[in-house]
CHARMM internal coordinates of N, CA and C (Angstrom, degrees):
IC EDIT
DIST 1 N 1 CA 1.4474
DIST 1 CA 1 C 1.5213
ANGL 1 N 1 CA 1 C 108.70
DIST 1 C 2 N 1.3211
ANGL 1 CA 1 C 2 N 115.16
DIHE 1 N 1 CA 1 C 2 N 139.05
DIST 2 N 2 CA 1.4497
ANGL 1 C 2 N 2 CA 119.79
DIHE 1 CA 1 C 2 N 2 CA 177.51
DIST 2 CA 2 C 1.5130
ANGL 2 N 2 CA 2 C 111.80
DIHE 1 C 2 N 2 CA 2 C -79.48
DIST 2 C 3 N 1.3280
ANGL 2 CA 2 C 3 N 115.28
DIHE 2 N 2 CA 2 C 3 N 167.60
DIST 3 N 3 CA 1.4587
ANGL 2 C 3 N 3 CA 120.58
DIHE 2 CA 2 C 3 N 3 CA -177.88
DIST 3 CA 3 C 1.5191
ANGL 3 N 3 CA 3 C 112.87
DIHE 2 C 3 N 3 CA 3 C -63.50
DIST 3 C 4 N 1.3455
ANGL 3 CA 3 C 4 N 116.39
DIHE 3 N 3 CA 3 C 4 N -39.65
DIST 4 N 4 CA 1.4623
ANGL 3 C 4 N 4 CA 119.61
DIHE 3 CA 3 C 4 N 4 CA -178.03
DIST 4 CA 4 C 1.5271
ANGL 4 N 4 CA 4 C 111.01
DIHE 3 C 4 N 4 CA 4 C -68.90
DIST 4 C 5 N 1.3351
ANGL 4 CA 4 C 5 N 116.69
DIHE 4 N 4 CA 4 C 5 N -40.57
DIST 5 N 5 CA 1.4726
ANGL 4 C 5 N 5 CA 119.13
DIHE 4 CA 4 C 5 N 5 CA 179.64
DIST 5 CA 5 C 1.5312
ANGL 5 N 5 CA 5 C 110.60
DIHE 4 C 5 N 5 CA 5 C -67.16
DIST 5 C 6 N 1.3468
ANGL 5 CA 5 C 6 N 118.06
DIHE 5 N 5 CA 5 C 6 N -36.52
DIST 6 N 6 CA 1.4602
ANGL 5 C 6 N 6 CA 120.68
DIHE 5 CA 5 C 6 N 6 CA 175.10
DIST 6 CA 6 C 1.5217
ANGL 6 N 6 CA 6 C 110.67
DIHE 5 C 6 N 6 CA 6 C -61.83
DIST 6 C 7 N 1.3335
ANGL 6 CA 6 C 7 N 116.26
DIHE 6 N 6 CA 6 C 7 N -42.16
DIST 7 N 7 CA 1.4646
ANGL 6 C 7 N 7 CA 121.93
DIHE 6 CA 6 C 7 N 7 CA 179.37
DIST 7 CA 7 C 1.5287
ANGL 7 N 7 CA 7 C 110.77
DIHE 6 C 7 N 7 CA 7 C -60.52
DIST 7 C 8 N 1.3206
ANGL 7 CA 7 C 8 N 117.19
DIHE 7 N 7 CA 7 C 8 N -46.29
DIST 8 N 8 CA 1.4665
ANGL 7 C 8 N 8 CA 121.48
DIHE 7 CA 7 C 8 N 8 CA -178.71
DIST 8 CA 8 C 1.5289
ANGL 8 N 8 CA 8 C 110.59
DIHE 7 C 8 N 8 CA 8 C -66.42
DIST 8 C 9 N 1.3182
ANGL 8 CA 8 C 9 N 117.12
DIHE 8 N 8 CA 8 C 9 N -46.48
DIST 9 N 9 CA 1.4649
ANGL 8 C 9 N 9 CA 120.50
DIHE 8 CA 8 C 9 N 9 CA -178.96
DIST 9 CA 9 C 1.5221
ANGL 9 N 9 CA 9 C 110.63
DIHE 8 C 9 N 9 CA 9 C -63.83
DIST 9 C 10 N 1.3311
ANGL 9 CA 9 C 10 N 117.24
DIHE 9 N 9 CA 9 C 10 N -42.23
DIST 10 N 10 CA 1.4737
ANGL 9 C 10 N 10 CA 120.56
DIHE 9 CA 9 C 10 N 10 CA 178.89
DIST 10 CA 10 C 1.5202
ANGL 10 N 10 CA 10 C 110.55
DIHE 9 C 10 N 10 CA 10 C -59.80
DIST 10 C 11 N 1.3242
ANGL 10 CA 10 C 11 N 117.57
DIHE 10 N 10 CA 10 C 11 N -45.64
DIST 11 N 11 CA 1.4600
ANGL 10 C 11 N 11 CA 120.35
DIHE 10 CA 10 C 11 N 11 CA -178.50
DIST 11 CA 11 C 1.5252
ANGL 11 N 11 CA 11 C 111.90
DIHE 10 C 11 N 11 CA 11 C -66.19
DIST 11 C 12 N 1.3199
ANGL 11 CA 11 C 12 N 117.56
DIHE 11 N 11 CA 11 C 12 N -36.80
DIST 12 N 12 CA 1.4639
ANGL 11 C 12 N 12 CA 120.22
DIHE 11 CA 11 C 12 N 12 CA 177.11
DIST 12 CA 12 C 1.5277
ANGL 12 N 12 CA 12 C 110.28
DIHE 11 C 12 N 12 CA 12 C -66.41
DIST 12 C 13 N 1.3317
ANGL 12 CA 12 C 13 N 116.67
DIHE 12 N 12 CA 12 C 13 N -43.34
DIST 13 N 13 CA 1.4670
ANGL 12 C 13 N 13 CA 121.10
DIHE 12 CA 12 C 13 N 13 CA 179.35
DIST 13 CA 13 C 1.5257
ANGL 13 N 13 CA 13 C 110.35
DIHE 12 C 13 N 13 CA 13 C -62.44
DIST 13 C 14 N 1.3286
ANGL 13 CA 13 C 14 N 117.19
DIHE 13 N 13 CA 13 C 14 N -45.06
DIST 14 N 14 CA 1.4672
ANGL 13 C 14 N 14 CA 120.60
DIHE 13 CA 13 C 14 N 14 CA -179.81
DIST 14 CA 14 C 1.5267
ANGL 14 N 14 CA 14 C 110.26
DIHE 13 C 14 N 14 CA 14 C -63.94
DIST 14 C 15 N 1.3269
ANGL 14 CA 14 C 15 N 117.32
DIHE 14 N 14 CA 14 C 15 N -40.17
DIST 15 N 15 CA 1.4713
ANGL 14 C 15 N 15 CA 119.60
DIHE 14 CA 14 C 15 N 15 CA 178.86
DIST 15 CA 15 C 1.5245
ANGL 15 N 15 CA 15 C 111.10
DIHE 14 C 15 N 15 CA 15 C -63.21
DIST 15 C 16 N 1.3215
ANGL 15 CA 15 C 16 N 117.71
DIHE 15 N 15 CA 15 C 16 N -42.53
DIST 16 N 16 CA 1.4675
ANGL 15 C 16 N 16 CA 120.86
DIHE 15 CA 15 C 16 N 16 CA -179.98
DIST 16 CA 16 C 1.5239
ANGL 16 N 16 CA 16 C 110.28
DIHE 15 C 16 N 16 CA 16 C -64.40
DIST 16 C 17 N 1.3319
ANGL 16 CA 16 C 17 N 117.19
DIHE 16 N 16 CA 16 C 17 N -43.11
DIST 17 N 17 CA 1.4718
ANGL 16 C 17 N 17 CA 120.51
DIHE 16 CA 16 C 17 N 17 CA 178.16
DIST 17 CA 17 C 1.5288
ANGL 17 N 17 CA 17 C 110.55
DIHE 16 C 17 N 17 CA 17 C -64.13
DIST 17 C 18 N 1.3422
ANGL 17 CA 17 C 18 N 116.96
DIHE 17 N 17 CA 17 C 18 N -42.57
DIST 18 N 18 CA 1.4696
ANGL 17 C 18 N 18 CA 120.99
DIHE 17 CA 17 C 18 N 18 CA 177.76
DIST 18 CA 18 C 1.5307
ANGL 18 N 18 CA 18 C 110.15
DIHE 17 C 18 N 18 CA 18 C -59.31
DIST 18 C 19 N 1.3184
ANGL 18 CA 18 C 19 N 116.45
DIHE 18 N 18 CA 18 C 19 N -44.46
DIST 19 N 19 CA 1.4623
ANGL 18 C 19 N 19 CA 122.11
DIHE 18 CA 18 C 19 N 19 CA -178.81
DIST 19 CA 19 C 1.5373
ANGL 19 N 19 CA 19 C 110.53
DIHE 18 C 19 N 19 CA 19 C -62.13
DIST 19 C 20 N 1.3296
ANGL 19 CA 19 C 20 N 117.12
DIHE 19 N 19 CA 19 C 20 N -42.60
DIST 20 N 20 CA 1.4634
ANGL 19 C 20 N 20 CA 121.21
DIHE 19 CA 19 C 20 N 20 CA 179.68
DIST 20 CA 20 C 1.5313
ANGL 20 N 20 CA 20 C 110.60
DIHE 19 C 20 N 20 CA 20 C -64.84
DIST 20 C 21 N 1.3389
ANGL 20 CA 20 C 21 N 117.28
DIHE 20 N 20 CA 20 C 21 N -47.22
DIST 21 N 21 CA 1.4703
ANGL 20 C 21 N 21 CA 120.20
DIHE 20 CA 20 C 21 N 21 CA 179.94
DIST 21 CA 21 C 1.5272
ANGL 21 N 21 CA 21 C 110.44
DIHE 20 C 21 N 21 CA 21 C -64.22
DIST 21 C 22 N 1.3272
ANGL 21 CA 21 C 22 N 117.69
DIHE 21 N 21 CA 21 C 22 N -38.40
DIST 22 N 22 CA 1.4618
ANGL 21 C 22 N 22 CA 121.31
DIHE 21 CA 21 C 22 N 22 CA 177.98
DIST 22 CA 22 C 1.5310
ANGL 22 N 22 CA 22 C 111.10
DIHE 21 C 22 N 22 CA 22 C -62.31
DIST 22 C 23 N 1.3160
ANGL 22 CA 22 C 23 N 116.86
DIHE 22 N 22 CA 22 C 23 N -41.22
DIST 23 N 23 CA 1.4604
ANGL 22 C 23 N 23 CA 119.58
DIHE 22 CA 22 C 23 N 23 CA 177.95
DIST 23 CA 23 C 1.5351
ANGL 23 N 23 CA 23 C 111.26
DIHE 22 C 23 N 23 CA 23 C -67.33
DIST 23 C 24 N 1.3169
ANGL 23 CA 23 C 24 N 117.34
DIHE 23 N 23 CA 23 C 24 N -34.70
DIST 24 N 24 CA 1.4670
ANGL 23 C 24 N 24 CA 120.11
DIHE 23 CA 23 C 24 N 24 CA 176.21
DIST 24 CA 24 C 1.5284
ANGL 24 N 24 CA 24 C 110.32
DIHE 23 C 24 N 24 CA 24 C -65.03
DIST 24 C 25 N 1.3477
ANGL 24 CA 24 C 25 N 117.02
DIHE 24 N 24 CA 24 C 25 N -45.56
DIST 25 N 25 CA 1.4635
ANGL 24 C 25 N 25 CA 120.56
DIHE 24 CA 24 C 25 N 25 CA 177.43
DIST 25 CA 25 C 1.5306
ANGL 25 N 25 CA 25 C 111.15
DIHE 24 C 25 N 25 CA 25 C -60.93
DIST 25 C 26 N 1.3381
ANGL 25 CA 25 C 26 N 116.87
DIHE 25 N 25 CA 25 C 26 N -39.53
DIST 26 N 26 CA 1.4635
ANGL 25 C 26 N 26 CA 120.41
DIHE 25 CA 25 C 26 N 26 CA 179.08
DIST 26 CA 26 C 1.5293
ANGL 26 N 26 CA 26 C 110.23
DIHE 25 C 26 N 26 CA 26 C -68.13
DIST 26 C 27 N 1.3290
ANGL 26 CA 26 C 27 N 117.55
DIHE 26 N 26 CA 26 C 27 N -41.58
DIST 27 N 27 CA 1.4588
ANGL 26 C 27 N 27 CA 121.17
DIHE 26 CA 26 C 27 N 27 CA 179.85
DIST 27 CA 27 C 1.5219
ANGL 27 N 27 CA 27 C 111.15
DIHE 26 C 27 N 27 CA 27 C -62.64
DIST 27 C 28 N 1.3253
ANGL 27 CA 27 C 28 N 116.89
DIHE 27 N 27 CA 27 C 28 N -37.19
DIST 28 N 28 CA 1.4584
ANGL 27 C 28 N 28 CA 121.09
DIHE 27 CA 27 C 28 N 28 CA -179.79
DIST 28 CA 28 C 1.5320
ANGL 28 N 28 CA 28 C 113.07
DIHE 27 C 28 N 28 CA 28 C -83.57
DIST 28 C 29 N 1.3279
ANGL 28 CA 28 C 29 N 117.22
DIHE 28 N 28 CA 28 C 29 N 3.52
DIST 29 N 29 CA 1.4668
ANGL 28 C 29 N 29 CA 124.03
DIHE 28 CA 28 C 29 N 29 CA 179.47
DIST 29 CA 29 C 1.5261
ANGL 29 N 29 CA 29 C 112.18
DIHE 28 C 29 N 29 CA 29 C 56.17
DIST 29 C 30 N 1.3088
ANGL 29 CA 29 C 30 N 116.96
DIHE 29 N 29 CA 29 C 30 N 43.68
DIST 30 N 30 CA 1.4566
ANGL 29 C 30 N 30 CA 120.94
DIHE 29 CA 29 C 30 N 30 CA 179.31
DIST 30 CA 30 C 1.5262
ANGL 30 N 30 CA 30 C 112.29
DIHE 29 C 30 N 30 CA 30 C -84.40
DIST 30 C 31 N 1.3177
ANGL 30 CA 30 C 31 N 117.43
DIHE 30 N 30 CA 30 C 31 N -22.41
DIST 31 N 31 CA 1.4630
ANGL 30 C 31 N 31 CA 120.91
DIHE 30 CA 30 C 31 N 31 CA 178.24
DIST 31 CA 31 C 1.5253
ANGL 31 N 31 CA 31 C 109.89
DIHE 30 C 31 N 31 CA 31 C -80.23
DIST 31 C 32 N 1.3323
ANGL 31 CA 31 C 32 N 116.13
DIHE 31 N 31 CA 31 C 32 N 155.69
DIST 32 N 32 CA 1.4634
ANGL 31 C 32 N 32 CA 120.64
DIHE 31 CA 31 C 32 N 32 CA -176.53
DIST 32 CA 32 C 1.5206
ANGL 32 N 32 CA 32 C 112.50
DIHE 31 C 32 N 32 CA 32 C -73.81
DIST 32 C 33 N 1.3220
ANGL 32 CA 32 C 33 N 117.72
DIHE 32 N 32 CA 32 C 33 N -24.54
DIST 33 N 33 CA 1.4587
ANGL 32 C 33 N 33 CA 121.03
DIHE 32 CA 32 C 33 N 33 CA -177.60
DIST 33 CA 33 C 1.5256
ANGL 33 N 33 CA 33 C 109.35
DIHE 32 C 33 N 33 CA 33 C -141.28
DIST 33 C 34 N 1.3235
ANGL 33 CA 33 C 34 N 116.34
DIHE 33 N 33 CA 33 C 34 N 142.30
DIST 34 N 34 CA 1.4669
ANGL 33 C 34 N 34 CA 120.15
DIHE 33 CA 33 C 34 N 34 CA 177.75
DIST 34 CA 34 C 1.5272
ANGL 34 N 34 CA 34 C 111.43
DIHE 33 C 34 N 34 CA 34 C -71.78
DIST 34 C 35 N 1.3370
ANGL 34 CA 34 C 35 N 117.32
DIHE 34 N 34 CA 34 C 35 N -20.51
DIST 35 N 35 CA 1.4588
ANGL 34 C 35 N 35 CA 121.11
DIHE 34 CA 34 C 35 N 35 CA -178.53
DIST 35 CA 35 C 1.5295
ANGL 35 N 35 CA 35 C 112.86
DIHE 34 C 35 N 35 CA 35 C -86.68
DIST 35 C 36 N 1.3282
ANGL 35 CA 35 C 36 N 116.92
DIHE 35 N 35 CA 35 C 36 N -1.50
DIST 36 N 36 CA 1.4522
ANGL 35 C 36 N 36 CA 120.77
DIHE 35 CA 35 C 36 N 36 CA -179.37
DIST 36 CA 36 C 1.5354
ANGL 36 N 36 CA 36 C 109.71
DIHE 35 C 36 N 36 CA 36 C -61.82
DIST 36 C 37 N 1.3065
ANGL 36 CA 36 C 37 N 116.10
DIHE 36 N 36 CA 36 C 37 N 126.43
DIST 37 N 37 CA 1.4539
ANGL 36 C 37 N 37 CA 121.46
DIHE 36 CA 36 C 37 N 37 CA -178.60
DIST 37 CA 37 C 1.5096
ANGL 37 N 37 CA 37 C 113.51
DIHE 36 C 37 N 37 CA 37 C 90.61
DIST 37 C 38 N 1.3181
ANGL 37 CA 37 C 38 N 118.04
DIHE 37 N 37 CA 37 C 38 N -11.64
DIST 38 N 38 CA 1.4590
ANGL 37 C 38 N 38 CA 121.63
DIHE 37 CA 37 C 38 N 38 CA 179.16
DIST 38 CA 38 C 1.5203
ANGL 38 N 38 CA 38 C 111.90
DIHE 37 C 38 N 38 CA 38 C -111.10
DIST 38 C 39 N 1.3154
ANGL 38 CA 38 C 39 N 116.98
DIHE 38 N 38 CA 38 C 39 N -28.61
DIST 39 N 39 CA 1.4640
ANGL 38 C 39 N 39 CA 122.65
DIHE 38 CA 38 C 39 N 39 CA -179.12
DIST 39 CA 39 C 1.5225
ANGL 39 N 39 CA 39 C 108.30
DIHE 38 C 39 N 39 CA 39 C -118.57
DIST 39 C 40 N 1.3234
ANGL 39 CA 39 C 40 N 116.58
DIHE 39 N 39 CA 39 C 40 N 126.79
DIST 40 N 40 CA 1.4626
ANGL 39 C 40 N 40 CA 120.67
DIHE 39 CA 39 C 40 N 40 CA -176.82
DIST 40 CA 40 C 1.5237
ANGL 40 N 40 CA 40 C 112.87
DIHE 39 C 40 N 40 CA 40 C -71.08
DIST 40 C 41 N 1.3206
ANGL 40 CA 40 C 41 N 118.39
DIHE 40 N 40 CA 40 C 41 N -15.44
DIST 41 N 41 CA 1.4562
ANGL 40 C 41 N 41 CA 121.42
DIHE 40 CA 40 C 41 N 41 CA -179.09
DIST 41 CA 41 C 1.5258
ANGL 41 N 41 CA 41 C 112.78
DIHE 40 C 41 N 41 CA 41 C -82.89
DIST 41 C 42 N 1.3262
ANGL 41 CA 41 C 42 N 117.53
DIHE 41 N 41 CA 41 C 42 N -13.13
DIST 42 N 42 CA 1.4622
ANGL 41 C 42 N 42 CA 121.70
DIHE 41 CA 41 C 42 N 42 CA -179.01
DIST 42 CA 42 C 1.5251
ANGL 42 N 42 CA 42 C 108.45
DIHE 41 C 42 N 42 CA 42 C -87.74
DIST 42 C 43 N 1.3189
ANGL 42 CA 42 C 43 N 115.14
DIHE 42 N 42 CA 42 C 43 N 119.46
DIST 43 N 43 CA 1.4701
ANGL 42 C 43 N 43 CA 120.73
DIHE 42 CA 42 C 43 N 43 CA 179.72
DIST 43 CA 43 C 1.5266
ANGL 43 N 43 CA 43 C 109.48
DIHE 42 C 43 N 43 CA 43 C -94.86
DIST 43 C 44 N 1.3343
ANGL 43 CA 43 C 44 N 117.41
DIHE 43 N 43 CA 43 C 44 N 136.99
DIST 44 N 44 CA 1.4678
ANGL 43 C 44 N 44 CA 118.98
DIHE 43 CA 43 C 44 N 44 CA 178.21
DIST 44 CA 44 C 1.5253
ANGL 44 N 44 CA 44 C 111.87
DIHE 43 C 44 N 44 CA 44 C -73.65
DIST 44 C 45 N 1.3066
ANGL 44 CA 44 C 45 N 115.61
DIHE 44 N 44 CA 44 C 45 N 145.60
DIST 45 N 45 CA 1.4613
ANGL 44 C 45 N 45 CA 120.77
DIHE 44 CA 44 C 45 N 45 CA 176.74
DIST 45 CA 45 C 1.5298
ANGL 45 N 45 CA 45 C 108.93
DIHE 44 C 45 N 45 CA 45 C -85.04
DIST 45 C 46 N 1.3216
ANGL 45 CA 45 C 46 N 116.59
DIHE 45 N 45 CA 45 C 46 N 178.12
DIST 46 N 46 CA 1.4635
ANGL 45 C 46 N 46 CA 120.42
DIHE 45 CA 45 C 46 N 46 CA 179.20
DIST 46 CA 46 C 1.5339
ANGL 46 N 46 CA 46 C 111.40
DIHE 45 C 46 N 46 CA 46 C -61.74
DIST 46 C 47 N 1.3151
ANGL 46 CA 46 C 47 N 116.88
DIHE 46 N 46 CA 46 C 47 N -39.79
DIST 47 N 47 CA 1.4661
ANGL 46 C 47 N 47 CA 119.15
DIHE 46 CA 46 C 47 N 47 CA 179.29
DIST 47 CA 47 C 1.5290
ANGL 47 N 47 CA 47 C 110.99
DIHE 46 C 47 N 47 CA 47 C -67.79
DIST 47 C 48 N 1.3453
ANGL 47 CA 47 C 48 N 117.01
DIHE 47 N 47 CA 47 C 48 N -34.88
DIST 48 N 48 CA 1.4626
ANGL 47 C 48 N 48 CA 120.11
DIHE 47 CA 47 C 48 N 48 CA 176.10
DIST 48 CA 48 C 1.5187
ANGL 48 N 48 CA 48 C 110.54
DIHE 47 C 48 N 48 CA 48 C -64.53
DIST 48 C 49 N 1.3263
ANGL 48 CA 48 C 49 N 117.29
DIHE 48 N 48 CA 48 C 49 N -42.04
DIST 49 N 49 CA 1.4587
ANGL 48 C 49 N 49 CA 120.51
DIHE 48 CA 48 C 49 N 49 CA 179.07
DIST 49 CA 49 C 1.5283
ANGL 49 N 49 CA 49 C 111.47
DIHE 48 C 49 N 49 CA 49 C -63.98
DIST 49 C 50 N 1.3283
ANGL 49 CA 49 C 50 N 116.96
DIHE 49 N 49 CA 49 C 50 N -37.27
DIST 50 N 50 CA 1.4721
ANGL 49 C 50 N 50 CA 119.92
DIHE 49 CA 49 C 50 N 50 CA 176.74
DIST 50 CA 50 C 1.5225
ANGL 50 N 50 CA 50 C 110.53
DIHE 49 C 50 N 50 CA 50 C -63.78
DIST 50 C 51 N 1.3360
ANGL 50 CA 50 C 51 N 117.51
DIHE 50 N 50 CA 50 C 51 N -42.34
DIST 51 N 51 CA 1.4592
ANGL 50 C 51 N 51 CA 120.68
DIHE 50 CA 50 C 51 N 51 CA 178.05
DIST 51 CA 51 C 1.5196
ANGL 51 N 51 CA 51 C 111.44
DIHE 50 C 51 N 51 CA 51 C -64.49
DIST 51 C 52 N 1.3258
ANGL 51 CA 51 C 52 N 117.16
DIHE 51 N 51 CA 51 C 52 N -38.82
DIST 52 N 52 CA 1.4587
ANGL 51 C 52 N 52 CA 121.17
DIHE 51 CA 51 C 52 N 52 CA 178.68
DIST 52 CA 52 C 1.5257
ANGL 52 N 52 CA 52 C 110.37
DIHE 51 C 52 N 52 CA 52 C -65.22
DIST 52 C 53 N 1.3103
ANGL 52 CA 52 C 53 N 117.50
DIHE 52 N 52 CA 52 C 53 N -42.22
DIST 53 N 53 CA 1.4732
ANGL 52 C 53 N 53 CA 121.23
DIHE 52 CA 52 C 53 N 53 CA 178.75
DIST 53 CA 53 C 1.5297
ANGL 53 N 53 CA 53 C 110.23
DIHE 52 C 53 N 53 CA 53 C -65.79
DIST 53 C 54 N 1.3294
ANGL 53 CA 53 C 54 N 117.09
DIHE 53 N 53 CA 53 C 54 N -41.68
DIST 54 N 54 CA 1.4695
ANGL 53 C 54 N 54 CA 120.54
DIHE 53 CA 53 C 54 N 54 CA 176.37
DIST 54 CA 54 C 1.5198
ANGL 54 N 54 CA 54 C 109.86
DIHE 53 C 54 N 54 CA 54 C -60.88
DIST 54 C 55 N 1.3182
ANGL 54 CA 54 C 55 N 117.16
DIHE 54 N 54 CA 54 C 55 N -41.51
DIST 55 N 55 CA 1.4575
ANGL 54 C 55 N 55 CA 121.63
DIHE 54 CA 54 C 55 N 55 CA 179.04
DIST 55 CA 55 C 1.5286
ANGL 55 N 55 CA 55 C 110.61
DIHE 54 C 55 N 55 CA 55 C -63.25
DIST 55 C 56 N 1.3219
ANGL 55 CA 55 C 56 N 117.87
DIHE 55 N 55 CA 55 C 56 N -43.11
DIST 56 N 56 CA 1.4601
ANGL 55 C 56 N 56 CA 121.34
DIHE 55 CA 55 C 56 N 56 CA 179.65
DIST 56 CA 56 C 1.5234
ANGL 56 N 56 CA 56 C 110.57
DIHE 55 C 56 N 56 CA 56 C -62.48
DIST 56 C 57 N 1.3264
ANGL 56 CA 56 C 57 N 117.07
DIHE 56 N 56 CA 56 C 57 N -45.13
DIST 57 N 57 CA 1.4665
ANGL 56 C 57 N 57 CA 121.02
DIHE 56 CA 56 C 57 N 57 CA -179.05
DIST 57 CA 57 C 1.5232
ANGL 57 N 57 CA 57 C 110.75
DIHE 56 C 57 N 57 CA 57 C -65.23
DIST 57 C 58 N 1.3335
ANGL 57 CA 57 C 58 N 117.38
DIHE 57 N 57 CA 57 C 58 N -46.54
DIST 58 N 58 CA 1.4631
ANGL 57 C 58 N 58 CA 120.59
DIHE 57 CA 57 C 58 N 58 CA 178.74
DIST 58 CA 58 C 1.5185
ANGL 58 N 58 CA 58 C 111.85
DIHE 57 C 58 N 58 CA 58 C -61.90
DIST 58 C 59 N 1.3262
ANGL 58 CA 58 C 59 N 116.93
DIHE 58 N 58 CA 58 C 59 N -41.26
DIST 59 N 59 CA 1.4563
ANGL 58 C 59 N 59 CA 120.91
DIHE 58 CA 58 C 59 N 59 CA -179.97
DIST 59 CA 59 C 1.5174
ANGL 59 N 59 CA 59 C 111.31
DIHE 58 C 59 N 59 CA 59 C -63.86
DIST 59 C 60 N 1.3243
ANGL 59 CA 59 C 60 N 116.87
DIHE 59 N 59 CA 59 C 60 N -42.45
DIST 60 N 60 CA 1.4672
ANGL 59 C 60 N 60 CA 120.44
DIHE 59 CA 59 C 60 N 60 CA 179.76
DIST 60 CA 60 C 1.5193
ANGL 60 N 60 CA 60 C 111.24
DIHE 59 C 60 N 60 CA 60 C -64.99
DIST 60 C 61 N 1.3330
ANGL 60 CA 60 C 61 N 117.37
DIHE 60 N 60 CA 60 C 61 N -44.15
DIST 61 N 61 CA 1.4689
ANGL 60 C 61 N 61 CA 120.85
DIHE 60 CA 60 C 61 N 61 CA -179.33
DIST 61 CA 61 C 1.5269
ANGL 61 N 61 CA 61 C 111.03
DIHE 60 C 61 N 61 CA 61 C -67.20
DIST 61 C 62 N 1.3274
ANGL 61 CA 61 C 62 N 116.97
DIHE 61 N 61 CA 61 C 62 N -47.52
DIST 62 N 62 CA 1.4614
ANGL 61 C 62 N 62 CA 119.96
DIHE 61 CA 61 C 62 N 62 CA 179.13
DIST 62 CA 62 C 1.5208
ANGL 62 N 62 CA 62 C 111.43
DIHE 61 C 62 N 62 CA 62 C -65.62
DIST 62 C 63 N 1.3344
ANGL 62 CA 62 C 63 N 117.57
DIHE 62 N 62 CA 62 C 63 N -35.26
DIST 63 N 63 CA 1.4576
ANGL 62 C 63 N 63 CA 121.32
DIHE 62 CA 62 C 63 N 63 CA 175.90
DIST 63 CA 63 C 1.5131
ANGL 63 N 63 CA 63 C 111.63
DIHE 62 C 63 N 63 CA 63 C -62.61
DIST 63 C 64 N 1.3320
ANGL 63 CA 63 C 64 N 117.27
DIHE 63 N 63 CA 63 C 64 N -40.92
DIST 64 N 64 CA 1.4593
ANGL 63 C 64 N 64 CA 121.57
DIHE 63 CA 63 C 64 N 64 CA 177.29
DIST 64 CA 64 C 1.5238
ANGL 64 N 64 CA 64 C 110.80
DIHE 63 C 64 N 64 CA 64 C -63.26
DIST 64 C 65 N 1.3377
ANGL 64 CA 64 C 65 N 116.74
DIHE 64 N 64 CA 64 C 65 N -42.51
DIST 65 N 65 CA 1.4597
ANGL 64 C 65 N 65 CA 121.08
DIHE 64 CA 64 C 65 N 65 CA 179.06
DIST 65 CA 65 C 1.5277
ANGL 65 N 65 CA 65 C 110.48
DIHE 64 C 65 N 65 CA 65 C -64.31
DIST 65 C 66 N 1.3229
ANGL 65 CA 65 C 66 N 117.31
DIHE 65 N 65 CA 65 C 66 N -43.71
DIST 66 N 66 CA 1.4676
ANGL 65 C 66 N 66 CA 121.01
DIHE 65 CA 65 C 66 N 66 CA 179.08
DIST 66 CA 66 C 1.5249
ANGL 66 N 66 CA 66 C 110.62
DIHE 65 C 66 N 66 CA 66 C -64.27
DIST 66 C 67 N 1.3324
ANGL 66 CA 66 C 67 N 117.15
DIHE 66 N 66 CA 66 C 67 N -40.27
DIST 67 N 67 CA 1.4702
ANGL 66 C 67 N 67 CA 119.95
DIHE 66 CA 66 C 67 N 67 CA 178.86
DIST 67 CA 67 C 1.5198
ANGL 67 N 67 CA 67 C 110.91
DIHE 66 C 67 N 67 CA 67 C -63.71
DIST 67 C 68 N 1.3127
ANGL 67 CA 67 C 68 N 117.97
DIHE 67 N 67 CA 67 C 68 N -41.31
DIST 68 N 68 CA 1.4699
ANGL 67 C 68 N 68 CA 120.42
DIHE 67 CA 67 C 68 N 68 CA 177.33
DIST 68 CA 68 C 1.5301
ANGL 68 N 68 CA 68 C 109.75
DIHE 67 C 68 N 68 CA 68 C -62.09
DIST 68 C 69 N 1.3278
ANGL 68 CA 68 C 69 N 117.38
DIHE 68 N 68 CA 68 C 69 N -39.54
DIST 69 N 69 CA 1.4569
ANGL 68 C 69 N 69 CA 121.94
DIHE 68 CA 68 C 69 N 69 CA 179.00
DIST 69 CA 69 C 1.5315
ANGL 69 N 69 CA 69 C 110.00
DIHE 68 C 69 N 69 CA 69 C -65.70
DIST 69 C 70 N 1.3321
ANGL 69 CA 69 C 70 N 117.64
DIHE 69 N 69 CA 69 C 70 N -43.40
DIST 70 N 70 CA 1.4646
ANGL 69 C 70 N 70 CA 121.85
DIHE 69 CA 69 C 70 N 70 CA 178.97
DIST 70 CA 70 C 1.5276
ANGL 70 N 70 CA 70 C 110.26
DIHE 69 C 70 N 70 CA 70 C -62.90
DIST 70 C 71 N 1.3190
ANGL 70 CA 70 C 71 N 117.57
DIHE 70 N 70 CA 70 C 71 N -44.13
DIST 71 N 71 CA 1.4644
ANGL 70 C 71 N 71 CA 120.68
DIHE 70 CA 70 C 71 N 71 CA 179.84
DIST 71 CA 71 C 1.5281
ANGL 71 N 71 CA 71 C 111.24
DIHE 70 C 71 N 71 CA 71 C -62.21
DIST 71 C 72 N 1.3256
ANGL 71 CA 71 C 72 N 117.84
DIHE 71 N 71 CA 71 C 72 N -39.84
DIST 72 N 72 CA 1.4671
ANGL 71 C 72 N 72 CA 120.77
DIHE 71 CA 71 C 72 N 72 CA 178.86
DIST 72 CA 72 C 1.5240
ANGL 72 N 72 CA 72 C 111.42
DIHE 71 C 72 N 72 CA 72 C -65.78
DIST 72 C 73 N 1.3417
ANGL 72 CA 72 C 73 N 116.59
DIHE 72 N 72 CA 72 C 73 N -38.10
DIST 73 N 73 CA 1.4596
ANGL 72 C 73 N 73 CA 120.47
DIHE 72 CA 72 C 73 N 73 CA -178.84
DIST 73 CA 73 C 1.5266
ANGL 73 N 73 CA 73 C 111.77
DIHE 72 C 73 N 73 CA 73 C -71.52
DIST 73 C 74 N 1.3332
ANGL 73 CA 73 C 74 N 117.56
DIHE 73 N 73 CA 73 C 74 N -31.41
DIST 74 N 74 CA 1.4637
ANGL 73 C 74 N 74 CA 120.40
DIHE 73 CA 73 C 74 N 74 CA -177.85
DIST 74 CA 74 C 1.5223
ANGL 74 N 74 CA 74 C 112.50
DIHE 73 C 74 N 74 CA 74 C -82.61
DIST 74 C 75 N 1.3293
ANGL 74 CA 74 C 75 N 117.65
DIHE 74 N 74 CA 74 C 75 N -20.51
DIST 75 N 75 CA 1.4713
ANGL 74 C 75 N 75 CA 120.06
DIHE 74 CA 74 C 75 N 75 CA -178.42
DIST 75 CA 75 C 1.4794
ANGL 75 N 75 CA 75 C 111.76
DIHE 74 C 75 N 75 CA 75 C -95.48
END
COOR INIT
IC SEED 1 N 1 CA 1 C
IC BUILD
């Protein structure tokens, strides 16, 4: 796999993982407002920002693990 294709696949994988974790947080009602992320007038609170940062970190780490798994399977 070339560098550019790895970059694209990694970003798609991270986005999908981020989307899944975000839906889990929304399902568990962890965010302060249901309109968060859908309405530009809703500002996130400090706890919302912490959840978003946790989601970003988890998505990046899990994306890296998935990419390593994909590379092993393709080689």
